[in-house]
N, C-alpha and C positions, 0 to 999 in steps of 0.2 A: 591578856594578849600583849599588853604594853611592856611586859618584862621579858619578851622573847628576844633573844640576841642571835642574829644570824652570823654564821662563821665569816661571811664576806665582810660584815661590819667590823668584826674583830681584826681581820687581816688588814683592812683598809686603815684602821687606826694605828696599827703597828708598822705600816709601810712608810717608807721615805717618799716625799712628794716634792714636786716642783710645778710651777705654772709656766706654760710656754705659749707664746703668741706666734702662730704659724705665719711665716712671711708670705706676702702676696704672690711671690714668684716661686713658691714651693708647692708643686702639685700635691694634692691630698694623698695620692697613691704613694708618692715618695715619703711623705710623712708617716703613713701607716706602715710602709716597709721598714722605716727606721724604728718604729715602735716594735715591730716583730723581731728585728735584728737583735735588739737588746732584751726582749722578753718583758717589755713594760706593759702596764695597764694604762688606759687613758679614759678620761671622763671629760666630755665637752662642757666647758663652763659657760661660754657665750659664743654664739655664731659670729657676732660682730664685737670682737674684743676691743680692749683699750688702745691697741696699737694701730689704729686706722681702719677698723672694720674687718680685720682678719679674724679667723676663729681662734679662740683661746681655750687651751686644754690644760687639765691637771693630769700630770703623768706620775705614776707610782711604780715602786719596786721594793720588795722586802729587803734588798741589800743596798746600802748607801753607796758602796763603791761602784756597783753596776750603774746606778742612776747617775753618779758623777761622771763615769766614763761616757754614758750616752749624751749627757749635756755637753761634755767636752767635745765630742764628735759633732754634735749639732751646731754649736756656737764657734767651733774652731779655737777654743781656749784650752790652756793646759788644765788638767784635772785638779792641780793644786792651786789654781787661781782663786782669788778672793771672790770674783764674780760667780764662779760655779758653787763654791761653798756657801755663799750667802743666799743662794736661791733654792737650797734644799732645806726642807723642814719636815717635821714628823707630826 
């Protein structure tokens, strides 16, 4: 049983990822609407994240450009900014 590989595990490893700390003034419904708008997947890392007790999520998408556009929209930064590019990993 230990050598069973689920398709979701494979897809997650191939996806581009970023961690995001949801601001205290961002209602969770707005955050989930943003997730749906860009077709992202999310995984709760910590209910009380490192940014002052707000939830911290890992967001993923198989396309790096889509994830960069989503982060650009969320943070109000240009897609080409160093901040956006340094926060995406695989």
